[in-house]
C-alpha positions in Angstrom: -13.6 2.2 2.2 -10.7 0.8 0.1 -9.3 -2.7 -0.4 -5.8 -2.8 0.2 -3.6 -5.8 -1.1 -0.1 -6.6 -0.1 2.3 -8.8 -2.1 5.7 -10.5 -1.5 7.7 -9.3 1.5 5.1 -6.5 2.1 2.5 -9.3 2.8 5.0 -11.3 5.0 5.9 -8.3 7.1 2.2 -7.3 7.7 1.1 -10.9 8.1 -1.9 -10.8 5.8 -2.7 -10.6 2.0 -5.5 -8.0 2.0 -7.7 -6.0 4.2 -10.6 -3.4 3.8 -9.4 -0.2 5.3 -11.8 2.8 6.2 -9.6 6.0 5.4 -9.9 9.6 5.0 -6.6 9.7 3.1 -6.4 12.0 0.1 -3.3 10.3 -1.4 -1.5 6.9 -1.4 1.1 8.7 0.7 -1.5 9.7 3.2 -2.8 6.1 3.3 0.7 4.8 4.0 1.1 7.3 6.9 -2.1 6.0 8.3 -1.2 2.3 8.0 2.5 3.1 9.4 0.8 4.5 12.5 -1.2 1.4 13.1 1.5 -0.9 14.7 5.1 -1.8 14.2 4.5 -4.6 11.6 3.0 -1.8 9.2 5.9 0.6 10.0 8.4 -2.2 9.1 6.6 -2.8 5.9 6.4 0.7 4.8 9.7 2.0 6.3 11.1 2.6 2.9 8.6 3.5 0.3 11.4 3.8 -2.3 11.5 0.0 -2.3 7.8 -0.3 -3.0 5.6 0.2 -6.0 1.8 0.8 -5.8 -1.2 0.2 -8.2 -4.6 1.9 -8.0 -7.3 -0.4 -9.4 -4.8 -2.6 -11.0 -2.8 0.4 -12.8 0.6 1.4 -11.8 0.6 4.7 -9.9 2.7 7.0 -7.8 2.6 7.7 -4.1 1.3 11.2 -4.7 -1.7 9.9 -6.5 -5.1 10.8 -5.4 -7.3 8.0 -3.8 -10.6 9.7 -4.7 -12.8 7.0 -6.5 -10.2 4.4 -6.1 -11.6 0.9 -4.8 -8.3 -1.1 -4.7 -4.7 -0.3 -3.7 -2.0 -2.8 -4.2 1.6 -2.5 -2.7 4.3 -4.6 -3.9 8.1 -4.7 -4.4 9.6 -3.9 -7.8 9.3 -6.7 -10.3 12.4 -8.1 -11.9 12.6 -10.4 -14.7 15.0 -12.3 -16.8 
């Protein structure tokens, strides 16, 4: 079980800020594939992963990162500042 957090427009498209997900995914990309298969709102949120960033247990990571031992996965758009 992993806690999945959604921020900004990802949250808006999915309609929730967080959820506990039972998964057998080995990597973040595998988890995204599982989520996209759920229903159209997930498909819309994850249609272009190049427009997303991911953090594993609050540390920036990549979509090919392993999920073994990870408790929290957060998806969010790139941050801009100024």
